[in-house]
N, C-alpha and C positions, 0 to 999 in steps of 0.2 A: 638126143640130148635129154629128153624127159627121163629115159631109163637111167642115164648117168646121174641125174639129180636124185632119183629114187634111191639108188645105191648109196650115194653120198649122204643122203639124209638118214638112211638106215645105219650107216657107220657112225654118224654123228650122234644119233640117238643112243646107240650102244655105248659109245664113249661117255656120254652124259650119265647114263644109268650106272655104269661102272664107277664113275667118279663120286656117286652118292655114297659109296661104301669103301672106296679105296683111294689112296693118294695117287695123283697122276703118275708119279715116278714108278709106282708098282704095277701100272697097267701096261701090258704089252700089246703089240699089234695082234698077236695071236688071241689074246683075251677079247679084244674088240671084235675080231672076226668070228670067234666062237659064239659070242653073245648074239650076233645077228645072223648066225648060221651061213657065213660066207667063207670063202677060202682066202688065204693071204694074197693070192695072185690078184683077186678082185680089189683088195685094199690098195695094193701097190700100183694097180692100173690107174687109180684115181689120186693117190696121195704118196708123197715121198716117205713120210713117217707120221707118227702121231701128232707131232708139232704142226705139221702141215695141215692136218685135219682140224686142229684147234683154230688155226688161222682161217681156214675155210669157214668154220662155224661163225667166227666173228665177222668175216667179210659178208657172208650171205645174210646173217641176221641183222647186222647193223645197217647194211645197205637197204634192207626192208624198212627199217626205222627211218632212214633218211628219205626214202621215197614217200613214206607216209607223212613226212613233215612238211610236204608241199613247198619244197625249195627254200626252207628256212636257212639262214646263214648266221654267222656270228654267235651271239650268246644263245640264241634259240637252238642252234645246232649243238653247242656245248651242253645245254640243258637236256637235249634229246640223248646225247651220248651218256651223260651221267645217269639219266633215267634207265637207259638200256643196261648199263653196268649194274645199277642197283637192282633192277628186276631179275637179273641173272647172276646176282652176287655169289650164290653158292658155287656155281660153276667157275666164275672168274676168281674167286678167292683161292681156289685150288690151282688154277692155271697161272695166276700172277705170282704165286709163291714159288714157282719154278724159275730159277735164274739160269743164265748162261746162253751159249750158242743155240740157236733155233728156238729159244723160248718165246712164249707169247709176249712177254715184256719187251723183248728186243724187237719183235715184229711190230707191236703197237707203237713203240718209240719211233720206228722208221716211218710209220704212217704220219704220226704227229709232226715229225721233223720235216717231212715232205710238204705238208700243209703250211707249216711255218716258213719254210724256205721259199715257197711260192709267194707268200705275203711279204717276206723280207726283200725280195727282188723289186717290189714296187716302191719300197721306201728309199729314204735318202742315205742309207748306210753304205759304207764301203764294204767290199767283199769279205774281208777278214772279220770285221765287226758283225756283219750279217751272219756269218758262219757261227761265230761265238754265240750270238743271240739265239739262233736256231738250236744249238746244242744245249744252251742253258735252259731255255723254256721247254724244250722237249723232255729233258731230264727232270725238270721240276714238275711238269704236268704228270708224267708217268709215275714219279715218286709220290705225288699227292694222291693220285688215283689209287695206287697200291696201299698207301697208308690208310686211306679212307675205307677201302673195301676190306682190308685185312684186319682193321680195328674191330675190337669186340663189340662196341656199341656205335655202329655206323649211323651218322645222321642221315636223313632222307636225301634223295637226289636233289630235290629243290633246295634244301638247306646247304648242301655241299656246293652246288653251282652258284648260289648266292654268295657264299664265302669266297669262292674263287673270284667272282666278279668284284667284290669289295676289295679283295687283296690286290688284284691287278689294277683296277681303276684308282684305288687309293694310292698305290705306289706311283702310278703314272702322274697323278695330280701333284703329288709331293715333289716329284722330279721337276715337273714343269714350273711349279712354284719356286723351287730352289734356283732354277735357271733364271727365272725372272728377277730374283733378288740380286743376282751377280752383276 
C-alpha cells in the first residue's frame, strides 16, 4: 500500500507542476507520466483518467485537513474546507473552471449533496422537498465556491465562510420570523 501511495503522490505532484504552466484541458495522461518518468500503464493501474487523479488529490488532501480538525463539525468544518480551497486556490481555480462529465465540480457537488442528503433525512421534510433542498443547496454551495475562487480578488477563507454563515443564518432567521407572523 505504501508503494501505491508513493506512485499516486508522484503522479499528483506531476499534475500540479504541469498545471502551474498549462490549462488542465491541455494536459494529457502522457504528459503527467512523462513528468514523473512513469509509464502510462502505471497511471492507469491507479487512476481511470486525469479527472480521477484530481478527485484523489482532493480526497487525500482534504481528508488530512479533516483529521487535523479534531472531529470538528458544522461551521468549523465549513471553515476548514474554505481554508483548504483558499490555500490551494491556484490548483482549484484551474480544476473548477473545467465543467462537464467527470469534472471536479461534478465530483465535489456529489460529495456536498451526499452530506446534505444525510442531514435532510434527519429533518421533518418529505422526500420530494428533501431532494429539492439537497439539489438547491449543493448547487448553490458549489457555485459560491467557484465564484469565490475564480474571482480576481478573492476574499480570505475566513471572510468567505463568515459571509456564507451570515447568508444562511440570516435567511433562516427571516423565514422563521415570517412564519411566526402568519
